[in-house]
C-alpha positions in Angstrom: 91.9 113.4 103.2 93.8 112.7 106.3 95.2 110.1 109.2 96.7 110.2 112.4 99.8 108.4 113.6 100.0 106.7 116.9 102.3 109.8 118.2 99.1 112.5 117.5 101.0 113.7 114.6 99.4 114.0 111.3 101.0 111.0 109.2 100.4 109.2 106.3 102.1 106.0 105.7 104.8 106.2 102.6 102.5 103.2 100.8 99.6 102.1 99.1 97.9 100.7 102.4 98.1 103.9 103.9 97.7 106.1 101.2 94.4 104.4 100.1 93.5 104.3 104.3 93.4 108.4 103.9 91.6 108.6 100.8 87.8 109.2 100.0 86.0 106.8 98.0 85.9 108.7 94.9 89.7 109.5 95.4 91.2 106.5 96.7 89.4 105.3 92.8 91.5 107.5 90.8 94.3 105.8 93.0 93.9 103.1 91.4 93.1 103.8 88.1 95.8 106.4 88.0 97.9 102.9 89.1 96.7 99.6 87.7 97.9 99.8 84.7 101.2 101.8 85.0 104.0 98.4 84.9 107.8 100.5 85.4 108.6 100.8 88.8 109.7 104.4 88.6 106.7 105.2 87.1 104.5 103.6 89.6 106.3 105.3 92.1 106.3 108.2 90.6 102.4 107.6 91.3 102.8 106.4 94.3 104.8 110.0 94.8 101.9 111.9 94.0 99.8 110.4 96.2 101.4 110.4 99.0 101.8 114.0 98.7 98.1 115.1 98.1 97.6 112.9 101.3 99.9 114.2 103.2 99.0 117.7 102.7 95.9 117.5 103.2 95.8 116.0 106.4 98.5 118.3 106.8 95.9 121.4 106.3 96.8 124.1 107.4 100.7 123.7 108.9 102.9 124.0 106.0 105.4 123.7 108.2 105.0 121.1 109.5 104.1 119.4 106.0 107.4 120.3 104.7 109.6 119.1 107.8 107.6 116.0 107.5 107.6 115.9 103.1 111.2 117.1 103.1 113.3 114.1 104.2 111.6 112.3 101.8 111.7 113.5 99.0 115.8 115.2 99.3 116.2 111.2 100.4 114.5 110.4 96.6 116.6 113.0 95.0 119.6 111.8 96.2 118.4 108.3 95.1 118.1 109.4 90.9 120.9 111.5 91.7 122.9 111.4 88.7 126.9 112.1 89.6 
């Protein structure tokens, strides 16, 4: 599971297609099996986020600080959108 952005940094676009391209054949089958039956938009987003994090983790390999820098803002933005005041 790796994807290389044009900038040369390891990245996986946070989309169904981006995740799909970062997965192996077997992982892709599991991704779509998990995603397929989900109808609720929030549940669908949770599946996409879960698989995106897996793909990003693999793409960054041992560069844990790079991984955290890449996913942190996305996760923080997601938390603020769903936050209840």
